[in-house]
Every structure is written in structure tokens, then in C-alpha cells.
C-alpha positions as CSV (number, residue, x, y, z in Angstrom):
1,M,-0.1,0.1,0.0
2,H,1.2,3.8,-0.7
3,K,1.6,5.8,1.8
4,E,1.2,9.6,1.2
5,K,3.9,11.8,1.7
6,R,2.1,15.1,1.3
7,Q,1.7,17.3,4.4
8,H,-1.1,19.6,2.7
9,T,-4.2,18.7,0.6
10,R,-3.9,19.4,-2.7
11,L,-7.1,21.1,-4.7
12,V,-7.7,20.7,-8.2
13,L,-7.1,23.7,-9.7
14,H,-7.3,24.4,-13.6
15,S,-5.8,28.1,-14.6
16,K,-3.5,29.3,-16.8
17,A,0.1,30.1,-15.3
18,N,3.6,31.1,-15.7
19,I,6.9,29.8,-15.0
20,K,10.2,31.9,-15.2
21,I,13.6,31.2,-15.2
22,G,15.9,33.9,-15.3
23,D,14.7,36.0,-18.6
24,L,12.8,32.8,-19.8
25,S,9.4,33.0,-19.6
26,I,7.1,29.3,-19.8
27,E,3.6,28.9,-20.4
28,A,1.9,26.5,-18.0
29,A,-1.5,25.5,-16.9
30,S,-2.2,24.0,-13.3
31,E,-3.4,20.8,-12.6
32,N,-3.6,21.3,-8.4
33,L,-2.5,23.1,-6.0
34,S,-1.5,23.1,-2.3
35,L,-0.1,25.5,0.2
36,K,3.4,24.0,-0.4
37,G,3.3,23.3,-4.0
38,A,1.8,23.0,-7.6
39,F,1.5,20.3,-10.5
40,V,1.9,21.9,-13.6
41,A,1.8,21.2,-17.5
42,A,4.5,23.0,-19.2
43,V,4.9,23.7,-23.1
44,R,8.4,23.6,-22.6
45,P,10.4,21.0,-20.2
46,V,12.4,22.6,-17.3
47,E,15.4,20.5,-15.3
48,L,14.7,18.8,-11.9
49,N,16.2,21.0,-9.2
50,D,15.8,24.2,-11.2
51,V,14.4,27.5,-9.0
52,V,11.3,29.5,-10.8
53,A,9.3,32.0,-10.3
54,F,5.7,30.5,-10.5
55,S,2.7,32.7,-10.9
56,F,-1.3,32.5,-12.0
57,T,-2.0,34.6,-15.0
58,N,-5.4,35.3,-13.6
59,I,-5.2,34.6,-9.7
60,P,-3.1,36.8,-7.6
61,I,-1.0,34.2,-6.5
62,S,2.9,34.0,-7.0
63,A,5.8,32.0,-5.3
64,K,9.4,30.9,-6.2
65,A,9.6,27.6,-6.0
66,K,11.9,24.3,-6.7
67,V,11.2,22.0,-9.8
68,V,11.0,18.3,-7.6
69,R,9.7,16.3,-10.3
70,V,9.6,16.0,-13.8
71,T,7.1,13.7,-15.6
72,D,5.4,13.2,-19.3
73,R,2.4,14.8,-17.7
74,G,4.3,17.7,-16.0
75,I,6.3,19.0,-13.5
76,G,5.9,19.1,-9.4
77,L,6.9,22.4,-8.1
78,Q,7.7,22.8,-4.1
79,F,7.2,26.5,-3.0
80,E,9.8,28.2,-0.9
81,N,7.5,29.0,1.5
82,T,3.8,28.5,2.0
83,L,1.3,30.5,0.1
84,L,0.5,32.1,3.6
85,D,3.7,33.1,4.6
């Protein structure tokens, strides 16, 4: 049986988003969101452990994040701080 490692509940949230690495801006779409991270589909791949600026295009939420997972479906981001900090 698989034990869930997440500390925060994830909510389904389909929204346009943006990932910025240095001067490069990448279009993305969120699939889910928690206080400490998000899973997004991006039009361009990023590397594991990249540090990025993540923001939604029409929701006033943004965060600095680390890429902690890369799959064929998208990327997992871990926020530097929770969204409440």
C-alpha cells in the first residue's frame, strides 16, 4: 500500500500559469495546488532542481519554487514558502 507523503491537501485547480527561469518565460497550466506546491503542465520542459518563479495569469498568487518532479504529464513544484507566508 502506498503511503501519502504530502503534508498539505491538494486542490484541483485548472488555470493558466507562468514559470520564469531567469529571463525565460514558459507558459504553463496548473492541474493542482496546495499550500506548499503545485503540479503544472508546461509547454517547455524544465530541469529537476531548477529554481523558478511561478505565478498564475489571472489569480493573484505567485511564489518562488523548486522543481522537485518531472514527468511526461508535467512538473511538480515545491514552493520556497507556503502560500500563507
